[in-house]
C-alpha positions, -999 to +999 in steps of 0.1 A: -318+404+234-315+408+271-316+446+283-299+449+316-304+480+340-283+491+368-306+496+398-276+516+416-279+543+389-315+543+391-320+544+429-298+571+425-313+594+399-349+587+415-334+599+450-319+629+433-352+638+419-370+634+455-343+658+468-349+681+442-387+682+446-381+683+486-360+714+485-390+735+470-406+758+498-442+741+494-427+706+502-439+687+532-412+658+530-390+637+508-394+606+491-368+580+475-339+559+495-332+576+522-309+548+538-288+555+509-287+592+519-276+585+555-248+558+543-237+590+524-239+614+550-221+590+575-193+584+549-183+625+545-195+638+575-182+620+602-194+646+629-227+639+620-223+601+621-238+578+653-215+559+677-199+524+652-214+494+665-188+464+675-162+466+645-168+435+622-162+425+585-195+430+563-201+405+539-201+412+502-236+416+491-243+433+530-253+471+535-230+495+545-256+510+571-256+477+594-218+493+607-238+520+623-259+526+654-292+537+647-311+565+665-344+555+684-374+561+662-395+564+692-382+599+703-405+624+718-415+654+701-392+676+727-362+653+717-368+655+680-367+695+681-336+690+704-317+665+676-328+687+647-314+717+661-280+698+670-275+691+635-287+725+620-261+738+648-232+716+639-239+714+597-243+753+601-205+749+617-190+722+595-153+734+582-139+719+552-113+699+573-143+683+591-154+667+553-143+637+538-136+645+502-126+612+493-143+583+515-140+554+495-101+556+486-074+576+474-082+610+451-081+598+410-052+620+401-033+599+428-043+565+423-044+564+381-012+564+366-007+597+345-005+582+308-038+562+321-055+600+330-044+612+295-051+585+273 
């Protein structure tokens, strides 16, 4: 009997657990697939997105993060502090209208017919 695992669910569960650890007062960092977290943030919070690369069609198995321009990892401490301050202010001033609640398509109650929902 062959058992199959879904790596997506395992990765997501691990990330959630690590974010829980990172939210504790004594935590000094976070572990896990932070690229997954970045993708989720870019999809839900347009004001936090970096600029897009040249628009192109992604291949079926290609990572979604390849469509975003990255931030240089070689920032000075002063620039890092300014960037952190910018993101904190931006997050604190977000309104519900600035959040994309359904980034992957229509909400289920609009895209699934009524008989399917009640079944």
